[in-house]
C-alpha positions as CSV (number, residue, x, y, z in Angstrom):
1,M,0.0,0.0,0.0
2,V,1.2,3.5,-0.8
3,P,-0.1,6.9,0.4
4,S,-2.8,8.5,-1.7
5,N,-0.5,11.3,-2.9
6,Y,2.4,8.9,-3.8
7,H,1.9,8.9,-7.6
8,Q,1.4,12.6,-7.7
9,T,4.7,13.0,-5.8
10,L,6.4,10.5,-8.1
11,A,5.3,12.5,-11.1
12,T,6.5,15.7,-9.6
13,L,9.9,14.3,-8.9
14,K,10.2,12.7,-12.3
15,E,9.4,16.1,-13.9
16,R,12.1,17.7,-11.8
17,I,14.6,15.2,-12.9
18,A,13.7,15.7,-16.6
19,T,14.0,19.5,-16.1
20,A,17.5,19.1,-14.5
21,Q,18.6,16.8,-17.3
22,Y,17.5,19.2,-19.9
23,K,19.2,22.2,-18.2
24,S,22.4,20.1,-17.8
25,Y,22.3,19.2,-21.5
26,S,21.7,22.9,-22.4
27,L,24.6,24.1,-20.3
28,V,27.0,21.4,-21.7
29,N,25.9,22.3,-25.2
30,Q,26.3,26.0,-24.6
31,E,29.8,25.5,-23.2
32,L,30.7,23.2,-26.2
33,I,29.5,25.8,-28.7
34,L,31.5,28.6,-26.9
35,M,34.6,26.4,-27.1
36,Y,34.0,25.9,-30.9
37,L,33.6,29.6,-31.4
38,D,36.9,30.2,-29.4
39,F,38.6,27.6,-31.6
40,G,37.2,29.4,-34.7
41,H,38.5,32.7,-33.4
42,V,42.0,31.3,-32.9
43,L,42.1,29.6,-36.3
44,S,40.8,32.7,-38.0
45,E,43.7,34.7,-36.6
46,R,46.2,32.1,-37.4
47,V,45.1,31.9,-41.0
48,K,45.3,35.7,-41.3
49,G,48.8,35.3,-39.9
50,G,49.9,33.0,-42.7
51,W,48.7,29.5,-41.8
52,G,47.7,27.3,-44.7
53,M,44.8,24.9,-44.6
54,S,47.2,22.0,-44.4
55,V,48.3,23.2,-41.0
56,I,44.7,22.8,-39.8
57,D,44.8,19.1,-41.0
58,T,47.9,18.6,-38.8
59,L,46.3,20.3,-35.9
60,S,43.3,18.1,-36.2
61,I,45.4,14.9,-36.1
62,D,47.3,16.1,-33.0
63,L,44.1,17.2,-31.1
64,Q,42.5,13.8,-31.8
65,A,45.6,12.0,-30.6
66,A,45.6,14.0,-27.4
67,Y,41.9,13.6,-26.8
68,P,40.9,10.2,-28.2
69,G,37.1,9.6,-28.4
70,V,36.3,13.3,-28.3
71,K,34.1,14.2,-31.3
72,G,34.1,17.4,-33.3
73,L,37.9,17.7,-33.8
74,S,38.0,16.6,-37.4
75,A,39.8,18.9,-39.9
76,R,36.4,19.5,-41.6
77,N,34.8,20.7,-38.3
78,L,37.8,22.8,-37.4
79,R,37.4,24.6,-40.7
80,R,33.7,25.0,-40.0
81,M,34.5,26.5,-36.6
82,K,36.6,29.1,-38.4
83,L,33.9,29.9,-41.0
84,I,31.1,30.1,-38.5
85,F,33.1,32.3,-36.1
86,E,33.8,34.7,-39.0
87,E,30.2,34.6,-40.2
88,T,28.7,35.3,-36.7
89,R,30.8,38.5,-36.4
90,Q,28.4,40.0,-38.9
91,S,25.6,40.2,-36.3
92,E,25.7,41.0,-32.6
93,F,22.8,38.5,-32.1
94,W,24.2,35.4,-33.8
95,P,26.7,34.3,-31.2
96,Q,24.0,34.2,-28.5
97,L,21.6,32.4,-30.8
98,V,24.3,29.9,-31.9
99,A,25.1,29.1,-28.3
100,K,21.5,27.9,-27.7
101,I,21.2,25.2,-30.4
102,P,23.2,22.1,-31.4
103,W,26.3,22.7,-33.5
104,G,24.9,20.5,-36.4
105,H,21.9,22.9,-36.7
106,T,24.2,25.9,-36.8
107,S,26.4,24.2,-39.5
108,L,23.4,23.4,-41.6
109,I,22.0,27.0,-41.4
110,F,25.3,28.7,-42.3
111,E,25.9,26.2,-45.1
112,K,22.4,26.3,-46.7
113,V,21.3,29.9,-45.9
114,K,23.2,33.0,-47.0
115,D,20.8,35.8,-46.3
116,S,21.3,37.5,-43.0
117,D,17.7,37.9,-42.0
118,Q,16.9,34.3,-43.0
119,R,19.8,33.0,-40.9
120,T,18.5,34.9,-37.9
121,F,15.0,33.5,-38.4
122,Y,16.2,29.9,-38.6
123,L,18.5,30.3,-35.6
124,Q,15.6,31.8,-33.6
125,M,13.1,29.1,-34.6
126,C,15.5,26.3,-33.7
127,G,16.1,27.8,-30.2
128,E,12.4,28.6,-29.6
129,R,10.8,25.5,-31.1
130,G,13.4,22.8,-30.6
131,W,13.4,21.8,-34.2
132,S,15.3,18.5,-34.9
133,R,17.9,18.7,-37.6
134,S,15.6,16.8,-40.1
135,V,12.8,19.3,-39.4
136,L,15.2,22.2,-39.9
137,E,16.4,20.8,-43.2
138,E,12.9,20.4,-44.4
139,E,11.9,24.0,-43.3
140,I,14.9,25.4,-45.1
141,R,14.1,23.3,-48.3
142,F,10.5,24.5,-48.1
143,D,11.6,28.1,-47.6
144,A,9.7,28.6,-44.4
145,Y,11.1,32.1,-44.0
146,S,9.5,33.4,-47.2
147,K,6.2,31.5,-46.5
148,R,5.8,33.5,-43.2
149,L,6.6,36.8,-44.8
150,Q,4.0,36.1,-47.6
151,F,1.2,35.1,-45.1
152,Q,-1.9,37.1,-45.9
153,N,-3.8,38.3,-42.9
154,N,-5.7,41.2,-41.4
155,F,-3.7,41.2,-38.1
156,S,-2.6,44.8,-38.5
157,V,-6.2,46.0,-38.1
158,A,-7.5,43.3,-35.8
159,L,-4.6,43.0,-33.2
160,K,-2.4,45.3,-31.2
161,E,0.5,46.7,-33.1
162,S,2.9,45.5,-30.5
163,D,1.9,41.9,-31.1
164,L,2.1,41.8,-34.8
165,S,5.6,40.4,-35.3
166,T,5.0,37.7,-32.7
167,Y,1.7,36.6,-34.3
168,R,2.9,36.6,-37.9
169,L,5.8,34.3,-37.2
170,E,3.5,31.6,-36.0
171,F,1.8,31.0,-39.4
172,K,2.8,30.3,-42.9
173,D,1.4,31.3,-46.3
174,E,1.7,27.8,-47.5
175,Y,1.9,24.5,-45.7
176,N,3.6,21.3,-46.9
177,L,1.1,18.5,-46.4
178,S,3.0,15.9,-48.5
179,F,3.1,13.6,-45.5
180,L,-0.6,13.0,-45.8
181,G,-0.3,11.0,-49.0
182,L,-3.4,12.6,-50.5
183,E,-4.6,12.0,-54.0
184,D,-4.5,15.1,-56.2
185,T,-8.3,15.2,-56.2
186,H,-9.8,15.0,-52.7
187,T,-12.6,16.3,-50.5
188,E,-12.5,18.5,-47.5
189,K,-13.6,15.5,-45.4
190,Q,-10.7,13.5,-46.7
191,L,-8.3,16.3,-46.0
192,E,-9.6,16.6,-42.4
193,N,-9.4,12.8,-41.9
194,A,-5.9,12.7,-43.1
195,L,-4.8,15.6,-40.9
196,I,-6.4,14.0,-37.8
197,D,-5.0,10.5,-38.7
198,N,-1.6,12.1,-38.8
199,V,-2.1,14.6,-35.9
200,T,1.4,14.3,-34.6
201,K,2.9,15.2,-38.0
202,T,0.2,17.9,-38.4
203,L,1.2,19.6,-35.1
204,G,4.8,19.3,-36.2
205,Q,4.0,21.2,-39.4
206,F,2.0,23.9,-37.7
207,G,4.3,24.3,-34.7
208,N,5.0,22.9,-31.3
209,N,2.9,25.6,-29.6
210,F,-0.2,24.2,-31.2
211,A,-2.3,22.0,-28.9
212,F,-5.2,19.9,-30.5
213,M,-8.6,20.7,-29.0
214,G,-10.9,18.8,-31.3
215,R,-12.3,18.2,-34.8
216,Q,-15.8,19.3,-35.9
217,F,-15.8,21.4,-32.7
218,R,-19.5,22.1,-32.0
219,L,-20.8,25.6,-31.3
220,E,-24.5,26.2,-30.6
221,L,-26.6,29.4,-30.6
222,D,-30.3,29.9,-30.5
223,G,-30.9,26.2,-31.3
224,K,-28.6,26.1,-34.3
225,E,-25.3,24.2,-34.5
226,Y,-22.1,25.3,-36.1
227,F,-19.0,23.1,-36.5
228,I,-15.3,24.2,-36.8
229,D,-13.3,21.8,-38.8
230,I,-10.3,21.7,-36.4
231,L,-9.7,23.7,-33.3
232,F,-6.3,24.3,-31.7
233,Y,-5.1,26.2,-28.7
234,H,-1.9,28.1,-29.1
235,R,0.2,28.1,-25.9
236,K,2.4,31.0,-26.7
237,L,-0.3,33.3,-28.1
238,R,-2.8,32.1,-25.4
239,C,-5.7,31.9,-27.8
240,M,-7.8,29.4,-29.8
241,I,-7.0,28.8,-33.5
242,A,-9.9,27.8,-35.7
243,L,-8.7,26.0,-38.8
244,E,-11.2,25.8,-41.6
245,L,-10.4,23.5,-44.5
246,K,-11.3,24.2,-48.2
247,A,-10.2,21.7,-50.9
248,T,-11.0,24.4,-53.4
249,E,-9.9,27.9,-54.3
250,F,-10.6,30.6,-51.7
251,K,-13.9,32.4,-52.0
252,P,-14.9,35.6,-50.1
253,E,-17.8,33.8,-48.4
254,H,-15.3,31.5,-46.7
255,S,-13.9,34.4,-44.6
256,Q,-17.4,35.6,-43.7
257,Q,-18.3,32.2,-42.4
258,L,-15.0,31.9,-40.4
259,N,-15.5,35.4,-39.0
260,W,-18.9,34.2,-37.6
261,Y,-17.3,31.2,-36.0
262,L,-14.6,33.3,-34.3
263,H,-17.3,35.6,-33.0
264,L,-19.1,32.6,-31.4
265,L,-15.8,31.2,-30.0
266,D,-15.0,34.5,-28.3
267,K,-18.6,34.8,-26.9
268,I,-19.2,31.3,-25.8
269,I,-15.9,29.3,-25.4
270,K,-13.1,31.8,-24.7
271,Y,-12.0,32.3,-21.1
272,P,-11.6,36.0,-19.9
273,E,-7.8,35.6,-19.7
274,D,-7.5,34.3,-23.2
275,N,-6.6,36.5,-26.2
276,P,-9.0,36.9,-29.1
277,S,-9.4,33.7,-31.2
278,I,-7.7,33.6,-34.6
279,G,-9.0,32.0,-37.8
280,I,-6.9,30.3,-40.5
281,L,-8.5,29.3,-43.8
282,L,-6.4,26.6,-45.4
283,C,-7.3,26.5,-49.1
284,K,-6.1,24.5,-52.1
285,S,-5.4,27.7,-53.9
286,K,-6.1,31.5,-53.7
287,S,-6.1,34.7,-55.6
288,T,-3.9,37.1,-53.6
289,L,-6.0,40.1,-54.7
290,T,-9.3,38.4,-53.8
291,V,-8.0,37.5,-50.3
292,E,-6.8,41.0,-49.8
293,Y,-10.2,42.5,-50.6
294,A,-12.1,39.9,-48.6
295,L,-10.1,40.3,-45.4
296,E,-11.0,44.0,-45.5
297,L,-14.6,43.0,-44.7
298,V,-13.9,40.9,-41.6
299,N,-13.2,42.3,-38.1
300,K,-11.8,39.1,-36.4
301,P,-8.0,38.2,-36.7
302,M,-7.7,35.9,-39.7
303,G,-5.3,34.7,-42.3
304,V,-5.6,32.7,-45.5
305,S,-3.0,30.0,-46.4
306,T,-2.7,27.4,-49.0
307,Y,-1.3,23.8,-48.9
308,H,0.5,21.5,-51.3
309,Y,1.0,17.8,-51.1
310,R,3.1,17.0,-54.1
311,Q,6.5,15.4,-53.3
312,L,8.0,15.6,-56.8
313,P,11.1,17.9,-57.0
314,K,10.4,21.3,-58.6
315,E,12.9,20.6,-61.4
316,I,10.7,17.6,-62.4
317,A,7.2,18.9,-61.4
318,Q,7.6,22.1,-63.6
319,Y,7.5,19.9,-66.7
320,L,4.3,18.0,-65.7
321,P,0.8,19.3,-66.2
322,D,-1.2,20.6,-63.2
323,E,-4.9,19.8,-62.7
324,D,-6.1,22.6,-64.9
325,D,-3.7,21.6,-67.7
326,F,-4.9,18.0,-67.4
327,Y,-8.6,18.9,-67.9
328,R,-7.7,21.3,-70.8
329,I,-5.7,18.5,-72.5
330,L,-8.7,16.2,-72.1
331,G,-11.0,18.8,-73.6
332,E,-8.7,19.3,-76.6
333,C,-8.6,15.5,-77.1
334,D,-12.5,15.4,-77.0
335,D,-12.7,18.3,-79.5
336,G,-10.3,16.5,-81.8
337,E,-12.2,13.3,-81.7
338,A,-15.5,15.1,-82.3
339,S,-14.1,16.9,-85.4
340,E,-13.0,13.6,-86.9
C-alpha cells in the first residue's frame, strides 16, 4: 500500500529530474559551442597570420591523438568553426543564438542559408521550437522564412500593433502536407481525416505551440449548430486557433463564415484571460487580390494559407501538367475526336 498522494509526488519528482537533465544538457551544449567559437577565433587569426589549410589538418590529427574519443575535432569541423566564427561576427545577435542550439543545426543553417535575416530567423526558430535537424532541413528546403513573410492576414487592423511580429511568425502562407499522402483530387472531409489521422505530424507542421482541442468542434446558438473543422489552442499566443479547410480555391464567403465562428468562439468558449481567437483558412489555392479585398470586410483576426501535397522535386514537377492543364488537354482531345 502507498499513500494517496504517492503517484502525484512521483510524477512531480520525475518532472524535476527531466528538467534538470534538460538544463544540464543545455549548459553542456552551450559550453561546447562557446569552445567551438573560441577555436574558430584562434584559427581565423592564425590563417590571417599565414597558416595554410594543411596546418589545420595537422592540428586536427594532434588534437584527436591528445583527446581520443572526443568528437568534433576533425579537420572539416575545425574549418567549419573558423567559418562560423567569421560569419557570426556579422551580427551581434548570432553568437547568443548559436550558443543555444546544437552545432549541427548551426552548421546546416550557415551552409544552406546565405541571407542575414533568414539566418536569424532559422536560428531563432531552432532555439524557440526545438526543431530537430531533419525538421530544420525540411523547413529550409520548403523556404519557411518566405512562407511566413507572404502570409496574408488582417492582423494589422485586428490585433495590437505590439503583437504583430509575434503573431505573424506563428503562421505560414503555404503548408507542406505531403506527409498526408493525399490523392490530387480529394474532398475537405478526406483532408480533415488525413490531418487527424496524422495529428502528430500535423502539429509538427503547424508548430510545437499548437495543442489539439478537437475536430468538428461544436458551437450552438439559438438552437442552431455550427462546426469548426479543427480547433487548436496556441500556448504562446494564449488563444484558440480555428482551422477551416477548403479543398477548393478561396472564396470571399469563406472568410465571412469563419468570422462568424470566431465571434461565437469568443462569446461562448473563450476564457476571460485568453486572447481573441484567430482563424486560419487553409485552401487548395487562392487569388492574392481576392483574399486582400475579402479580409478588409472581416473584423476578427484571420489569415488565409494554401497547402500543397506533391512530393516531386520542382525541377521535375515544372514539366508536368497541373490539374487545370490536365482537364484542358482532355478537352482538346475530346474536341479533336469530335471533329474527326
